[in-house]
N, C-alpha and C positions, 0 to 999 in steps of 0.2 A: 701841845701834848691830850688834849683829849681830841685834837683834829688826827692828829697819827695814831693816837691807840682804835680809833673807829677806823682808819685805814686800815688795820694790821686788823681787825677783827672782820671789818669783810673781806680782805684777801680769805683769811682762812672759813670765811664758808663760804667764798666764790672757790678755795680749791675744795671746800667737799662738796661741794652742790657740781664741780665739774668729775670728781673721784666716784658720786654719784651716779651722773650721765652717762660716764665712759664704761659702770660695772651695766649699768639698765641696756647699753648699746649690746654689751655681750650676750649679754642673755638672752636680749631679743633676736640674735643673729643666731644662736644656736637653739632660739622656740622655730625661727624661722625654718633651719635645715632641719628642723627635725617634723617641720612640716610638711617640707618637701618628701623627705623618705615617706612620710606618712599616705603623702598624698601619691604616691609610685607606689607603695603597697597596696593602696586602695585602686588602685586603674589596672595593678592586678590581678587584685581578687577581682576585680571587675569582670577582667576579660576572658578569667578563666572559667568565671560563673556564665559568662555569655557564651564561651564554648563549649560549656559542658552543657548547658542548656541547646545550645543545636545542636550538639552531637545525640543529645538524649532525641530529641526532634527526628533527629536522621534515625535514630536505632526504630524508634514506634515508626514513623515512616516505613522503614524497612521491612519490620516485623509482619506492618498492616499489609506490606505490598504481598508479603510470604503469605501471611495467613491468603489473601484474596486468590494469590496465584496456588497454593494447595487445594483450595477450596473448587477454581476454577478446571482444575487440571487433573487435579487425579477427584474431588467430591468429598476428601476430607476434610473437616476442622481442626481448629487448631490446637486444639484442647486434646483430639484422638490423637493426633499428632506427639503431644506431648506425652501423652498418657503411655503411646508405644514405643516413640523413641526418644523419651527425653533425658539428660541428664544423668539421671539417679538407674536409669534401665540399662541390663547387662547388652553386651553387644559384643557378636562375633570376635575374635582376634582376625585379623586379616592374616595372609597369609600362612595362618596356620588353623587349617580346617580341624587336628584333632583337638586343640587347646577347647576348654571353656571358656564359653560370654564371661567376660570382664566390664569391671566399672568403665563407663567413659571416659576416655584421658584426652583431654584436647589439647594436653603438648603431643603425645605422640600421635594425635589424627593430625593435628599441623607438622608434622614433620614427614608425617606420609604424604599426606596434600603439597607438602613443597618439595618432595623426591619429586612426589609424579610430575608437580609441575616442571620440573629440570628436565625430567626425560622430554616432558611433551612439549618443551621449549626444544628440546636437544632433533625432536624428529622433522620439526619444522611446520610452517604454513600448510594448513591442508590446500593441497591443488587439486577444485573441483573437474578441472580436464586430464588430470591424468589417467582412468579409467578409457580415455580417445587418445591421449599419447599414447598408452601403452598398447593400443592395438595397432594404432600408427609403427610403431617403434617394433612391434612382433611383427607384422608384417611387410615394414622392409627387413628385418634381420632374414625373416625365411626367403625374401627376392633375393637379396647379397649371401645368403648361405648354397642358394639355387645356381647362384652366378659365379661362387668359389667352388662348386661342385662339376661343374661345365668347363671352369680356367685349369681343375687341376686335369679332368678326362682329356681335354686337350693337349695339356701339357704331360700326359701319360703318351696320348697319339702321336706328338712330337716328335717325343724322347724316344718312341717308337720307328718316329719317319727316320731321324738324326742317329741310331744305330743300325738301318737298313741300310741309309746313303752310305757310313762310314765303314760298313762292311764291304760294301761293294766297293768302292773307292780303295778301298786294303787288298780290295782283290784284283782291281785292274792294273792298280800302281804293282803288286806286286807280279802280276807275270810282266805287267811292260818292261818292269827292273830287270827280272829274267831272260826275257828276251833280246834287250839291250846290251846287257853286260853280255850277256851269248854274244853275240854281234860283236863287240867293241873288244874283245878279246880276238877275237877272229883277224877285224880288220884291224885291229895293232900292229899282229902278229904279222900280216901284209905289208902295212907300211912302214914300219922298220923290220925287216928282212935278217938275219944271222942269229937268233937269240935274243929279239927284243921282246919282253913281257907287261902285259897290261890285263887292268882290271879296274872293276867300278867294285865300292863300298860304301853299306849303310851308316851312318854315324850313329843312329838307335836302329838297332833290325830288332828289338822287342815293341820300335811306335811308329808302327810302319806310318801313320798319319802326321808327326812333325818329323820324322827322319829326315837329313838330308845324306849329299850322293856324297862320296868322297871320288878323287879320282887319282889311281894307283900307278905311274907307268914306270918303267926299266927299260931305256934303249942298249941293246944288244952293243956291250962293252963297257954299261957303266953299272953303279951298285944306288947310283942314288933312287928313288922313288916319288919326291917331293917337285909339284911341277917347279915350283921355286928356283928348284936347282940346274935345270935342263936350261937350253939355249932356246933361242927366241922361234928358229925352224922345229928343235923338237915339240914347243909348246904348240906350233901350230898344228903340229901333224897330230898330234894328243888332241887338241879338240873338234879337228877334221876329224878324225877317229868316231871321237865320244858323238858328234852331228850326224854322221853316217850309219854309227850304228842305229840312231833312234829315228834314222830315214828307213833304213830295212828293218827293224823290229817292226815300225808301223809304218809302212807304204803308203806314200801321196801321187798324184795321177799326174803331179810336177813339182818340181824346186825352182828355186831362185836363191842364186847364191851370187853374192858379191864379193870379190879377188876374195876367193880365201887362197889362193895360192902364191899369191905378193911376197910371202916369204920365205918359197921354197926355190930350191936350187934345182938343174936340173934334172937328180935325179931320184929326187923326191917327186918333183911333180909328174915323173913318167909313171911310177907309182900312185899317182894321183890320179892320174887321167887313166887308168886300167880300172878302178872304182865307179869314174863314171861310165865307164863304159859297162859296169857291170847294171849301175845305178840306170843307163838307157834303155835297157831290155823290158822293164815295166811301168818307167817313169819319165816324163816328160823334163831336160836340165836347159835352165834359162841362166846363164853366168855372164857375170857382168866382168871383164878383164884384160890387163895391157901387155896377158903374155902370149909370145905367137903361136906357142907350141898349141896355146889351149885354145886357141883361133883354131890350127889346122883341125884337131880333134873336134871340131864340132860339124852339123848338117848346112847351119845356115849363118851367116855375119849379120847383127846389123849394128850399125854404125849413123853419128851426128857430125853434118860436118859443115862447117857454111858458106854459103857461096855470096859471090862476087860483092852482092848486093848489101849482104852484113844477114843476111836472115836464114838462121837455121834451117838443116834438111836433113832428115832419116833418111839413109840408101841401105839396103842389101843384097846379098849375096850369097846365092846357094853353094854351096863347099859340094858336095855330094848328094845325089836322091836316094832318098828314102828308100831304105828295100823295100 
């Protein structure tokens, strides 16, 4: 019994000791956490104090530099500057010359300084070569302006030349067209006797530079005027009339014709030969043909034949002596 009581008492003491130890550990943990917080606060305070001291040192150094700069640059001591331009001295209102000087407002001055800085940033960096570049660009601009004036003058001169050429072309074309149209009407009536009529028409009479020419042909006994409705021989005669009208309107020393009468019958060929006779009075005709009647109307014949050895040879025969 005594031993059991002793053991129970020892267990109770042990429990009390463990409870006391647990409470001490909790308090120790709390103390340590508080110690860490105080240490962090101390570090912050030390850092702030150190930063403040550094800033104060920088401000003092800056003030000393400004004082030295004012003394060296302007010959004015810091006390004189403070007395004349200090915070308590009224300053003029920037932007309003009529307003009375007022007490220095650092916030307003900072806002004006920030606005001025933004405007300065908007202007960009200062280019020390701007004057030289401006002079070079001015010289270049003057050169280009001179070149532009020369080009405009040249353009005006060219337009005048083009107008003169256009006027001359229109004049020559109008004269040639009038002569050709007159000759065409006479030749068409000669190639289509018995009431045939033909004429030349301009597609754009008001603009001779772009106008085309249409041929209106009406053989005797027909009402059609379009060339596509004529027969092959009639189209050939109409083309011959137009071609020879050009020849007669603007004569040439000689003409070369290649089988122009291939699609003509005997009566139409006879009329064509009469026109050949008219052209022979002032020009020389070289006609390539297979028609006997055309050969008989010529003054001289030239042909190509093949000899027995297979070599081509040119032969000639004078039909009649020139007058």
